[in-house]
C-alpha positions as CSV (number, residue, x, y, z in Angstrom):
1,M,-19.9,29.2,-30.8
2,T,-18.5,26.8,-28.2
3,S,-19.2,27.4,-24.5
4,W,-16.6,27.6,-21.8
5,R,-17.9,24.2,-20.5
6,D,-17.4,22.6,-23.9
7,E,-13.9,24.0,-24.2
8,R,-13.0,22.6,-20.7
9,R,-14.5,19.2,-21.6
10,Q,-12.4,19.1,-24.8
11,A,-9.2,20.2,-22.9
12,A,-9.8,17.5,-20.3
13,A,-10.3,14.8,-22.9
14,E,-7.1,15.9,-24.7
15,H,-5.2,15.8,-21.4
16,A,-6.5,12.3,-20.6
17,A,-5.6,11.1,-24.1
18,A,-2.0,12.5,-23.6
19,L,-1.7,10.7,-20.3
20,D,-2.9,7.5,-21.8
21,R,-0.3,7.8,-24.6
22,K,2.5,8.5,-22.1
23,K,1.5,5.5,-19.9
24,A,1.4,3.2,-23.0
25,A,4.9,4.4,-24.1
26,E,6.2,3.8,-20.6
27,T,4.6,0.3,-20.4
28,A,6.2,-0.5,-23.8
29,Q,9.6,0.6,-22.5
30,A,9.2,-1.4,-19.3
31,R,8.1,-4.5,-21.3
32,E,11.3,-4.2,-23.4
33,L,13.4,-4.0,-20.2
34,L,11.8,-7.2,-18.9
35,R,12.3,-9.0,-22.2
36,E,16.0,-8.1,-22.2
37,F,16.2,-9.2,-18.5
38,I,14.7,-12.6,-19.3
39,E,17.2,-13.0,-22.2
40,Q,20.1,-12.3,-19.9
41,L,18.8,-14.8,-17.3
42,R,18.4,-17.5,-19.9
43,A,21.9,-16.7,-21.3
44,R,23.3,-17.2,-17.8
45,A,21.2,-20.5,-17.4
46,V,19.2,-19.1,-14.5
47,E,16.2,-21.4,-14.4
48,P,12.7,-20.0,-13.6
49,E,11.1,-21.3,-10.5
50,P,7.5,-21.8,-9.3
51,L,6.2,-18.4,-8.1
52,R,4.3,-18.0,-4.8
53,A,2.0,-15.1,-3.8
54,Q,2.9,-13.5,-0.5
55,V,0.1,-12.7,2.0
56,V,0.4,-9.0,2.7
57,G,1.8,-8.4,6.2
58,S,2.6,-12.0,6.8
59,N,5.3,-14.7,6.1
60,T,2.6,-16.9,4.6
61,S,2.6,-17.5,0.8
62,Y,0.2,-19.3,-1.5
63,R,0.8,-21.4,-4.7
64,T,0.2,-19.9,-8.1
65,T,0.3,-21.5,-11.5
66,L,3.1,-19.2,-12.5
67,T,6.8,-19.9,-13.2
68,G,9.3,-17.2,-13.5
69,W,11.8,-15.1,-11.5
70,Y,11.4,-12.9,-8.5
71,L,12.5,-9.3,-8.9
72,R,12.8,-8.3,-5.3
73,R,14.4,-10.2,-2.4
74,N,11.1,-10.0,-0.5
75,R,9.4,-11.8,-3.4
76,S,6.8,-9.1,-3.8
77,L,7.4,-8.7,-7.6
78,A,8.1,-11.2,-10.3
79,V,8.2,-11.7,-14.1
80,D,6.9,-14.9,-15.6
81,V,8.6,-16.8,-18.4
82,D,6.5,-15.0,-21.0
83,G,7.6,-11.5,-19.7
84,N,4.4,-10.7,-17.8
85,F,4.9,-8.5,-14.7
86,Y,3.2,-9.6,-11.4
87,I,2.6,-7.9,-8.1
88,L,2.6,-10.9,-5.7
89,G,0.9,-9.4,-2.7
90,V,-2.5,-11.0,-1.9
91,P,-4.9,-10.9,1.0
92,A,-5.2,-13.8,3.4
93,S,-7.8,-16.4,2.4
94,L,-8.7,-19.9,3.4
95,K,-9.7,-20.8,-0.1
96,S,-6.3,-19.5,-1.5
97,R,-4.5,-21.5,1.2
98,V,-6.1,-24.7,-0.1
99,A,-6.5,-24.0,-3.8
100,G,-3.8,-21.5,-4.5
101,V,-4.3,-18.1,-6.2
102,Q,-4.8,-17.0,-9.8
103,L,-2.9,-13.8,-10.4
104,Q,-3.4,-11.4,-13.3
105,P,-0.4,-9.6,-14.8
106,S,0.0,-5.9,-14.3
107,D,1.4,-3.3,-16.7
108,P,5.1,-3.0,-15.7
109,P,6.1,0.5,-14.5
110,L,9.3,2.2,-15.4
111,V,9.6,3.2,-11.7
112,V,8.8,0.4,-9.3
113,G,7.1,1.6,-6.1
114,R,6.4,5.2,-7.3
115,G,4.5,7.0,-4.6
116,A,5.8,4.6,-1.9
117,R,7.8,5.7,1.2
118,D,11.2,7.2,0.7
119,G,13.7,4.6,-0.5
120,E,11.1,2.2,-1.7
121,S,10.8,3.4,-5.3
122,M,13.4,2.5,-7.8
123,P,13.8,2.7,-11.6
124,L,12.9,-0.7,-13.1
125,A,16.2,-0.8,-15.0
126,E,18.1,-0.4,-11.7
127,L,16.0,-3.1,-10.0
128,L,16.7,-5.5,-12.9
129,R,20.4,-4.7,-12.9
130,L,20.6,-5.4,-9.1
131,R,18.7,-8.7,-9.6
132,L,21.2,-9.8,-12.3
133,E,24.1,-9.0,-10.0
134,S,22.8,-11.0,-7.1
């Protein structure tokens, strides 16, 4: 006989597994959108450029080792030549000012800025379409 606590634990584990599967499926869709975006940029002969990380709340930016394309005009998001998604906001740092920053890719979301202020979230497909039109 299983206890109520065991049943709740099992239900929570199943719920977490379902959320993980949903996130993995969304990430796969977003990666495919980025792959198609890069293909379109290359077909249009839009060259990648060195990417810089923006200091949060400042006009300052730091060097990175990345090359790719910015996704937003404020240069807060980018995709590198390999299709990796980057959030380019970093804290101010004297070391980073001198040596640059090493950024780690993030899982791309299907909705960029989800949970942000009104008007700041946008479906990734729409963001990429707007970027291609600019």
